[in-house]
C-alpha positions in Angstrom: -42.7 110.4 56.6 -43.3 107.0 55.0 -43.9 105.0 58.3 -47.6 105.6 58.5 -48.2 104.7 54.8 -49.2 101.3 53.5 -47.3 99.7 50.7 -49.9 100.5 48.0 -49.9 104.2 49.2 -46.2 104.4 48.9 -46.3 102.8 45.4 -48.9 105.4 44.4 -46.8 108.3 45.6 -43.6 107.0 44.1 -45.2 106.3 40.7 -47.0 109.7 40.7 -43.6 111.4 41.4 -41.9 109.5 38.5 -44.9 110.3 36.2 -44.7 113.9 37.2 -41.0 114.0 36.5 -41.6 112.5 33.1 -44.4 114.9 32.2 -42.3 117.9 33.3 -39.4 116.7 31.3 -41.5 116.2 28.2 -42.8 119.7 28.4 -39.6 121.5 29.3 -37.3 119.8 26.8 -38.9 121.4 23.7 -38.6 124.8 25.4 -34.8 124.1 25.8 -34.3 123.2 22.2 -36.8 125.7 20.8 -34.5 128.8 20.9 -31.7 127.0 19.3 -33.8 125.3 16.5 -35.7 128.5 15.7 -32.5 130.4 15.2 -30.7 127.6 13.2 -33.7 126.5 11.0 -35.7 129.8 10.9 -39.4 130.1 11.5 -40.6 128.6 8.2 -38.5 125.4 8.4 -39.3 125.0 12.0 -42.9 125.3 11.1 -42.3 122.5 8.5 -41.0 120.3 11.3 -43.9 121.1 13.6 -46.4 120.4 10.8 -44.8 117.0 10.1 -44.9 116.2 13.9 -48.6 117.0 13.9 -49.2 114.6 11.0 -47.2 111.9 12.7 -49.2 112.3 15.9 -52.4 111.2 14.0 -50.7 107.9 13.1 -49.4 107.5 16.6 -52.9 107.7 18.0 -54.0 105.1 15.3 -51.3 102.7 16.3 -51.9 103.2 20.1 -55.6 102.5 19.4 -56.5 103.1 23.0 -54.5 100.0 24.2 -52.7 102.2 26.7 -56.0 102.7 28.5 -57.9 99.5 28.0 -55.1 97.0 28.7 -53.6 98.8 31.7 -56.5 97.6 33.9 -56.2 94.1 32.4 -52.6 93.8 33.4 -53.1 95.5 36.8 -55.8 93.1 37.8 -53.8 90.0 36.7 -50.3 91.3 37.7 -49.7 88.2 39.8 -50.5 85.9 36.9 -47.3 86.1 34.9 -48.7 83.9 32.1 -51.8 86.1 31.7 -49.7 89.3 31.8 -47.3 87.9 29.1 -50.3 87.0 27.0 -51.8 90.5 27.3 -48.5 92.3 26.7 -47.8 90.1 23.6 -51.3 90.8 22.2 -50.9 94.5 22.6 -47.5 94.7 21.0 -48.4 92.4 18.0 -51.6 94.4 17.4 -49.6 97.7 17.5 -47.0 96.3 15.1 -49.8 95.3 12.6 -51.3 98.7 12.9 -47.8 100.2 12.4 -47.6 98.4 9.0 -50.9 99.9 8.0 -49.6 103.3 9.2 -46.4 102.9 7.2 -48.3 102.2 4.0 -50.6 105.1 4.6 -47.8 107.6 5.3 -45.8 106.4 2.3 -48.9 107.0 0.1 -49.4 110.5 1.5 -45.7 111.4 1.2 -45.5 110.4 -2.5 -48.9 111.6 -3.7 -49.5 114.8 -1.7 -47.3 117.5 -3.2 -46.9 119.5 0.0 -45.6 116.4 1.9 -43.6 115.1 -1.1 -41.5 118.3 -1.0 -40.3 117.3 2.4 -40.5 113.5 2.0 -37.2 112.8 3.8 -38.5 114.6 6.9 -41.5 112.3 7.0 -39.5 109.2 6.3 -37.1 110.2 9.2 -40.2 110.2 11.4 -41.1 106.5 10.8 -39.1 105.6 13.9 -41.6 107.6 16.0 -44.3 105.2 14.8 -42.2 102.2 15.6 -41.6 103.6 19.1 -45.4 103.8 19.6 -45.7 100.1 18.8 -42.8 98.9 20.9 -43.0 101.3 23.9 -43.8 99.2 27.0 -44.9 102.1 29.1 -48.4 100.7 29.5 -46.9 97.6 31.2 -44.8 99.6 33.7 -47.7 101.9 34.5 -50.0 98.9 35.1 -47.6 97.2 37.5 -46.8 100.5 39.2 -43.1 100.5 38.2 -42.9 103.8 36.5 -39.3 104.3 37.8 -37.8 102.3 34.9 -39.7 103.8 32.0 -39.2 107.3 33.4 -35.4 106.9 33.6 -35.3 105.4 30.1 -37.4 108.2 28.6 -35.5 110.9 30.4 -32.2 109.3 29.3 -33.4 109.0 25.7 -34.5 112.6 25.6 -31.3 113.9 27.2 -29.4 112.0 24.4 -31.7 113.7 21.9 -31.0 117.1 23.5 -27.2 116.7 23.2 -27.4 115.4 19.7 -29.5 118.3 18.5 -26.9 120.8 19.6 -24.1 118.6 18.1 -25.6 117.6 14.8 -28.1 120.4 13.7 -25.9 123.2 12.5 -27.6 124.5 9.4 -31.2 124.8 7.9 -30.6 121.8 5.7 -30.1 119.6 8.9 -33.8 119.9 9.7 -34.4 116.3 8.8 -32.1 115.3 11.7 -34.7 116.6 14.2 -37.2 113.8 13.8 -34.5 111.3 13.0 -32.6 111.9 16.2 -35.9 111.8 18.1 -36.8 108.5 16.5 -33.4 106.9 17.4 -33.6 108.0 21.0 -37.2 106.9 21.4 -36.7 103.4 19.8 -33.6 102.7 21.8 -35.5 103.6 25.0 -38.4 101.3 24.1 -36.0 98.4 23.2 -34.3 98.8 26.6 -37.7 98.9 28.3 -38.7 95.6 26.6 -35.4 94.1 27.6 -36.0 95.1 31.3 -39.6 93.8 31.1 -38.4 90.4 29.8 -35.2 89.9 31.7 -36.1 91.5 35.1 -39.8 90.9 35.3 -39.8 87.6 33.2 -42.6 88.7 30.8 -42.4 86.3 27.9 -43.6 86.7 24.3 -46.5 84.6 23.3 -47.8 84.6 19.8 -51.4 85.8 20.2 -54.4 84.2 18.4 -56.5 86.0 15.8 -59.4 85.9 18.2 -57.3 87.5 20.9 -56.1 90.3 18.6 -59.7 90.9 17.6 -60.9 91.0 21.2 -58.2 93.5 22.1 -59.2 95.8 19.3 -62.8 95.6 20.3 -62.0 96.4 23.9 -59.9 99.4 22.9 -62.3 100.8 20.3 -64.2 103.1 22.7 -61.0 104.6 24.0 -59.7 105.0 20.5 -62.8 107.0 19.6 -62.2 109.4 22.5 -58.5 109.7 21.7 -59.3 110.7 18.1 -61.8 113.2 19.4 -59.2 114.8 21.6 -56.7 114.8 18.8 -59.2 116.5 16.5 -59.2 119.5 18.8 -55.6 119.5 19.8 -53.7 118.9 16.6 -55.9 119.7 13.7 -55.2 123.4 14.1 -51.5 122.8 13.2 -52.5 120.8 10.1 -55.0 123.4 9.0 -52.6 126.3 9.6 -49.9 124.6 7.7 -52.2 123.6 4.8 -54.0 127.0 4.4 -51.8 129.7 5.8 -48.1 128.7 5.8 -45.4 127.1 7.8 -44.3 130.3 9.4 -47.7 130.6 11.0 -47.3 127.1 12.2 -44.2 128.2 14.1 -46.2 131.0 15.7 -49.0 128.7 16.8 -46.6 125.9 17.9 -44.7 128.3 20.2 -47.9 129.6 21.8 -49.2 126.0 22.2 -45.9 124.9 23.9 -46.2 127.8 26.4 -49.8 127.1 27.2 -49.0 123.4 27.7 -46.5 124.4 30.4 -49.3 126.4 32.0 -51.6 123.4 32.0 -49.0 121.0 33.4 -49.7 121.7 37.2 -53.4 121.0 37.0 -52.9 117.9 34.9 -50.6 116.5 37.6 -53.2 117.4 40.3 -55.8 115.6 38.2 -53.7 112.4 38.2 -53.5 112.6 42.0 -57.2 113.3 42.6 -58.7 110.8 40.1 -57.8 107.6 41.9 -58.4 109.2 45.3 -61.9 110.4 44.5 -62.7 107.1 42.8 -62.2 105.4 46.1 -63.4 108.0 48.6 -66.1 109.7 46.5 -65.0 113.0 48.0 -66.4 115.4 45.5 -65.9 118.3 47.9 -62.2 117.9 47.5 -62.5 118.4 43.8 -64.5 121.5 44.2 -62.0 122.9 46.7 -59.2 122.2 44.3 -60.9 123.9 41.4 -61.5 127.0 43.5 -57.9 127.1 44.7 -56.3 126.6 41.3 -58.7 128.8 39.4 -57.7 131.9 41.5 -54.1 131.1 40.9 -54.6 130.6 37.1 -56.6 133.8 36.7 -53.7 135.7 38.1 -51.3 133.6 36.0 -53.2 134.4 32.8 -53.2 138.1 33.7 -49.4 138.0 34.0 -49.1 136.1 30.6 -51.5 138.6 29.0 -49.2 141.4 30.0 -45.7 139.8 29.9 -46.0 137.0 27.4 -44.4 139.1 24.6 -41.3 139.6 26.7 -41.1 135.8 27.4 -41.5 135.1 23.6 -38.8 137.6 22.7 -36.4 136.1 25.2 -37.2 132.5 24.2 -37.3 132.7 20.5 -36.4 136.3 19.4 -38.3 139.2 18.0 -39.2 137.3 14.7 -41.6 135.2 16.7 -43.5 138.0 18.4 -46.5 137.4 16.2 -47.1 134.4 18.5 -48.0 136.8 21.3 -51.6 137.4 20.2 -52.0 133.7 19.7 -50.7 133.1 23.2 -53.2 135.6 24.6 -56.1 133.8 23.0 -55.0 130.3 23.5 -54.1 131.0 27.2 -57.9 131.3 27.9 -58.0 127.5 27.2 -55.8 126.9 30.3 -58.7 128.4 32.4 -61.5 126.5 30.7 -59.6 123.2 30.6 -58.7 123.5 34.3 -62.4 123.4 35.1 -63.3 120.8 32.6 -60.5 118.5 33.5 -61.6 118.3 37.2 -65.2 118.0 36.2 -64.2 115.1 34.0 -62.1 112.3 35.4 -62.1 113.1 39.1 -65.9 113.9 39.1 -68.0 112.4 36.2 -65.7 109.4 35.6 -64.9 108.7 39.3 -68.6 108.8 40.2 -69.5 106.3 37.4 -70.8 108.6 34.7 -68.5 107.3 31.9 -71.0 108.0 29.1 -71.3 111.7 29.9 -67.5 112.0 30.2 -66.9 110.4 26.8 -69.8 112.2 25.2 -68.3 115.6 26.3 -65.1 114.9 24.3 -66.9 113.6 21.2 -69.4 116.5 21.2 -66.6 118.9 21.8 -64.7 117.7 18.8 -67.8 117.9 16.6 -68.4 121.4 17.8 -64.8 122.3 16.9 -65.1 120.7 13.4 -68.4 122.4 12.8 -66.8 125.8 13.7 -63.9 125.1 11.4 -66.2 124.1 8.6 -68.1 127.4 8.8 -64.8 129.3 8.8 -63.8 127.5 5.7 -67.2 128.0 3.9 -67.1 131.8 4.7 -63.4 132.1 3.7 -62.4 133.1 7.3 -59.7 130.5 8.1 -57.0 132.4 9.8 -54.4 132.0 12.6 -56.5 133.8 15.1 -59.9 132.4 14.0 -58.6 128.8 14.3 -57.1 129.6 17.7 -60.5 131.0 18.8 -62.0 127.7 17.5 -59.9 125.7 20.0 -60.8 128.0 22.9 -64.5 127.8 21.9 -64.5 124.0 21.8 -62.7 123.9 25.2 -65.4 126.1 26.6 -68.1 123.9 25.1 -66.6 120.8 26.9 -66.4 122.8 30.2 -70.1 123.9 29.9 -71.2 120.4 28.9 -69.5 118.8 31.9 -70.8 121.5 34.2 -74.4 120.8 33.0 -74.1 117.1 33.7 -72.4 117.6 37.0 -75.3 119.7 38.1 -77.8 117.3 36.6 -76.3 114.4 38.6 -76.1 116.7 41.7 -72.3 116.5 42.0 -72.1 120.2 42.4 
């Protein structure tokens, strides 16, 4: 099977496989722990945990600052120059650690001055390890040098440890603080082991970066940080708004529906990761169109099955108390169809064909569309679980239409 493949093709297939395993594990693990946690903690406390996680994600994106996109290319191009690789890796980690200090101060301020957060301050303090993990995680290095095997094994091992500890340690509602604490411990241990492998096996050495080097890294990553913030505005703001205006039980409903829809989206996201580098090289746009047509038919059928049988899946997974998540799932499931089209019109088409500006603009305008929609809901007193879910689907549809327009404009379709 492998005899006719060149080394770089083998590396691409192996790294894709490991990346796919990691992504599958990241999506499936919450569905394994979900039934247990929802029964032990109850819907409201689980909603509190989900809300805190959404808040922490904002800080994670701030700490990451787009480095995981901008510096991967830098390391990949210079992978044979160990000195340059060491310099880049050191600059990224130091920059992230400095941003982590800022995030720590900001999170402490929020926890002690915002009453809703102060009521669960230990939950947020237990989440600090997740921020430290974002700073120390060397995944960007292993991805750049196409050695995803190590980071995948480490992440899977850490998450398996978390899985076991959840069932062992979380026995009562008052143990809810242990959920982010155990996650933090597993994640930080994984990152430290990754750094050790990077240093001992690949001989990457720490070099104290200059201020000018840190500044240049921040400048290079700024455009990617902007697009990441825009994506975050669409994907996670709903959880924060639902928790702030409606209640934590409603957060639990939305979180469950979002998890199930994420599983629906997983296959086409993996296809996207395969197609993007291939089309970037071959410019085979016809392959993207064929993939969209093939997957869209399968996803329309899949959505029809979810529309009819999603209630049964929710009841089996989380119990009858979470059945109010079913209407949310029906609405949010539409975004699996719209995102399928927009994802393939994005990286494998617009970005691969050199239309980076249109690609980034679609995300930014999509987030502004979402925020405008939410603002009108708030002004007219119409913020609700279903209206906010519709806002997410509408913004996803907007991005799809925007990209479709530019793909036709540039005669890619």
